N, C-alpha and C positions, 0 to 999 in steps of 0.2 A: 536450587533457587532459580526461578525464571529470570532469564536475561544474563545470568552469570556465564563465565567461560567454562564452568564445570557442569553446566546444566545436563548435557547428555550423559556424562559420567555418573552424576548423582542419580539420574533417572534409572540407569541400568542397575544401580545398587539397591535403590529403594523399591523398584518394581513399578508396575503400571498403576495409574490413578483410576479411581472409580469415576466413570463418566456415564451419562445417559445418551448413548448414541443409538438412534432408532435403526440405522442401517447396519449396525454391528461392525462398522469399520473402525480400525484403530484411529485414535485422535491424532490430528495433525495440527501443528502450530502454524500460524500465518507466515507466509514467506517474508523474509526481511525486506524492508523498503527504506529508501533514503529519506522519505518524508516521515516526519515524526507525527503520527496521527494522534489527535486529541480524543481520548476514549470518552471523556465526560461529554464532550460536544456531540460526538457521533452516537453515543448511547442514548442521550436525551432526545436527540433528533429521531433516532430509530424508534423510540417508544411512542412517538406520535402516531405510528401506524395503528395503535390500539384505540385511537379516538376517531370520532366523526369529524367532518370538515366544519370550519367556522366556529370553533368552540372558544370559551373563555378559560383562561388559566390563571393560577395564582402560585407565587413562589414564596416560601418561608425563608427569609434570609437572616443574616446576622445584623449587626449594627448598620446604620445607613451609610456610614463612611467606609465600611468594609466591602471588598469585592464580593460579588454574588454571581458565580459562574453560570448557574442554571438560568438565572434571569437574563443574562447576556445571550445565552443560546436561544431561549424562547423568543426574545425580542427580535432575533434575526430570522425566525421561522416565517414561512410564507403566510401572508395575511389570509389566504384561502383556508389555511389549516388552523392557525391561531389568530382569532379575531382581536383579542385583547389579552394583555398580560398585566396582572396586578401584583406589585411587590408588597410583601408584608414583612416589615422589619421587626427585629426584636424590640419589645417595649423598653423604653428608656429606664423604667424602674427596675427592670430585670437584667440589665446588661452587666452589672458588676459581678465579680466572681463570687462574692458572698451573699448575693441577693436571695438565694434560695434559703438561707439560714436566718434571715432577718425576722424579727418578732412579728411584723405585720405582713408576712408573705402571703397570707390568705387574701387580704385586701388588695395587695398588689396584683396577684394572679387574677382575681375577679375583675379588676379594672383593665388588666391586659386582655382578658377574654372579651370584654365589651369592645375594647379598641380593635381587636382582631376581627370581630364580627362586623364592625362598621367598615373596616378596610375591605372585607370580602363583599359586603353589600355594595360598595362603591363601584364594583366591576360593572354593574348595570345589568348583569344577567347571572344565571347560576353557573357555578364553577364546574367544569368537566375534567380539568387536570389540576392536581395539587402536587407541587414538587417541594420537598424539603431539602434545601441546599446544604452543602457541606459546611457552610459558614453558620448555619442556624444553631442556636444554643439549646441544650437539652431541656431547659425549663420551658422553652416554647413548645416542646413536644407534649408536655403535661397540659399546657393550655389548649393545644390542639385536640388532645384526647378528650378534654372536658367538653369541647364544642361538638365533637363527633358523638358523644354519648347522649346528647340532647336531641330528641326526635325533632323538635321544632327547628333547631339550628340546621340539622341535616336536610330537612325538606325545604328550608328557606334558602340555604346557601349553596347546596351542591346539587348537580344535575341528577335526575332520576333515570338517566339512560347512559350507559357506557361511561361511568366515572372512573378515573384512574388516579391513584396516589402513588407517587414515585419517590424513592429515596436511594441514596448511595449507601450500600451495605459494606461497612468496614469492620473488620474483626477487632480493631482497637477502639472503635467507637460505635458499638452495636445498638445504641438506643434508637436510632432511626428505624431499623428493621423491627426492633421490639415494639415500637410505636404502632406499626402496621399489624403486628401480631395481636396487640391489645385491642386495637379497633376491631379486628376480626372476631375476637372473643366476646367483646361487649356488644357489638352490633350484630345480633343474630339474624342476619338477612341472607337470603339466597336468591339468585346466584351471586356468590362472592368468592373470589379466588385470590390467593397469595402465591406469587410466582417469583422465583429467584433466577436471574439470568446472569451469565458471565460474558463480558466483552473483553476480548484478549487480542493483543498484538504480539509481535515478536519480543518486545521488551517489557510490556506492562500488562496489567490485568485490572479490570474494574468489575465490581460486583454491584448489581442493581436489584432492588426488590420493588415489586409493583403489587398494589392491591386494587383489584378490579371489581366493580359493582355494577349491577343492572345490565350485564352483558350475557344474553342467553346463548350466544355462539362464541364464547370466550376462547375456546381452544382453536377455532378457525382463525380468529384475529391474532392469536399468539403465534400460530404457525406462519401466518402471513408476515408478521413483524420480523421474525427470525429470518425467513427466506429473503425478504426485501433487503434487510441489513446486509446479509452475506452476499447478495448480488451486487450491492453498491460498494461495499467496503471489503470484499473478499480478498483483495490483493494486499491490504494493510492490516486488517483486523477481522475477527469473526465473532459472532454472537451465538450462544447456545443456551438452552434451558437447563438449569441445574436441578430445580425441584419445583413441583406444583402442589398446592394444597387446596383441595376441593375444586369448585368451579362447575359442579354439575347442577343442572336445573331441576327443581322439584317437579315431579310428575304432575300433570294437570288432571285433576279429578273432577269430573262433571257431576251432575245430579245422579245420585245412586238410585238405581231402579232395578233391583235384582229380579230375575225371572224365577217364578215358582214352578218347579217341574213336578209333574204328576207321574204316577207309575206307568201310565200309558204312553208317556213320552219316550220311554226306553223300550228297546226290543225285548219282548217277553219270551221269545223262542227258546233261548238257553235255559231260562228258569223252568219253563214248562217241560222241556226235555228231561231236565234233572228230576223234576217231580214225578214224571212218568216212570223213570228208571228205579226210583227208590221205593222201598217197602218198609213201612214203619211197623214194628212188632210190639212196641210198648213205650212207656214213659219211665225214665230214670230220674230220681230226685236225690240230690246230695244235700243233707241238712246237718247243721251243727248247732249244738246247745251248750250253754255254760251254766253250771251250778253256782249260784252266788255263795260267796264265802262270808259267813257271819261269825264274828268272834263269840265264843261261848256256846255256839250251837253245833252239835255233833250230828253227823248223818253218815249213813252207810249205803252204798249201792251194791246190792247182791244180785246173784243170778236170778232169783225169784222176782226181785223188784223190777229188773230190766225186762224179763219175759212178760211180766204182768203189764208193764207200761206199753210194750209193743202190741200185746193182745188188744188192749183197750183202744189204742190209737189207730190200729189197722182196721179193727171192727170187721174181721172176716166172718162170712156166713158159716164157714166150717172151722173146725179146730186147727190151730197152727201147730206145726211140728217144729221143735227147737233142737238145735245143736249148740252147746255152750262150752266155753273154754275159760278156765281161770288162768290169768296171765302167768303167775308164778309156777303153776303146775305144768303149763305148756312151754315154759322157758322163754316167754316173750315179754317178761317184765310185769309190772303191776297192772291192775285193772282187769276188765272182763271183755269177752267177745261173745255175743249171742247172735245166732243165725236163725231166722224164722222162715218157714216154708208154708205156703198155703196151697191146698190141693183143689181149690174151687176154680171156676172158669176164669176168674180174673188173673190167675197165675201171679199172685202177689208174693214177693220175697223181700226180706229186709235183713240187713247186717248192721248191728249196733255195737259200737266199741266205746268202752269207758276207759279213760287213761289212768284211772286210779286216783285222780285228784278231783278236778272240776269240769273236765271236758268230755263231751259225748258226741260221737259222729254216727250218723245213720245214713246208710246207702239203701234207698227204697226203690224197688222196681215193681211195676204193675203192667200186665198185658193190656189193661184198659187204659187207653190214652186220655181219658177224661181227667182233667186236673182236679176233680172233686176229691179223690182219695188223698192227694198230696195236701190239699188245703185242710182237709179234716185231720190228717195226721199231725200237721204242724200245730194246729190249735189244741188237739187233745193230748199229745205226748207230754208236754210239761206238767199238766195237771195229773196225768196218770201215775206219776211217780209217788205222790203222797208224801213227799219229803217235807220237813219243817222249814226248808229254805226254798226260795223260788228258783225255778229253772227257766232260763231265758233263751230265746232263739237269737243266734248271732249270724247265721249265714244260711241262705237257701238258694239252690240252683236246680234247674230242671231242663231236660233236653230229650229228644226222641232217640230211640235205639231201634236198629233194624239193619237192612241190607241195601246195597246200591248207593252207598254214600249218603245215607239219609241225613238231611240237615233241617227238616221242618216237619211239623205235624200236619196231618191232613186238614185242609181248609185254611192253611196259613199262606195261601198264594193270592196276591192281589189280582 
């Protein structure tokens, strides 16, 4: 426990704490000092570094007769930094402990919201700093959330440049920080950042949470705030950043005017060199067909049927020579394989495989690179079967075959 006589002994047993130290140096507690530093006062004063000069501030306090420490601190701030501070006290109708459970709570909160808006308007200018004091009641947080979720209220009451909401973050009373989290979730605006800082002396520790809006250089101001605090109070207390959520500025996107590139915009030399080295020897086409399955209709694909379909689809000027295999006889399963060779100048070859059910694969090669043979084959092959059920094309692919890493057909160079 911090400040106890067993602090160092407990720390050695528990182990090191997880901290965010940019310079990777071990954390060090502030040196003990005879002066009892007020962490709330120094922390609130230090947070003013996040603001511009001459701003208007508001403090959400408890009842009017209760002390409001944050209000006292800001009222003592230099006039050049805080031009005016507006106290906003808990509405009288919501001060009782059971007010939240009264049957007319909705009317009371609506009236309180209007009262709070009038109090903020009375500042005479838009609020740049909003502090929720430790004395504020949780129900006032709900009223404040309702004000923030109204776009009209946000634009009317709060500054549109470097606005900061500050709360004391206590583990036993976490609603203040949760209020900032809810505002961040409901007000989807960027840049917006939620930051948790720790102000620590040799005897005490204070956790503060800040919600910053409309600050495009938030991280620069955060760094300046921490450095300034540690320079001023380093002998008695230190400030460090515990966690940061978001804070990045959305990229500025202008009018989109993309450039359209032409083939001549790129260096054609590598492509021309590749085309000069390659030699295309023919066209290979991979084609797949599917035989439709109809209940009650029987069909049979035999060697003669498959050879006849290849003959009609290829349409060779000379007779095709076939080599056929029955899957079961060759020990390769069901179905058929038919290989067709043409001895004409086109050097056409085809390998057709039926899987014994409904699928047919054809590997077609022709020494003639003209795509007409492939197109004719695809159109004629399904009808050439003469089956009582339709044969449909399911896949077709074609590419050149040759030497020199051939990748394109002649004439396919821009």
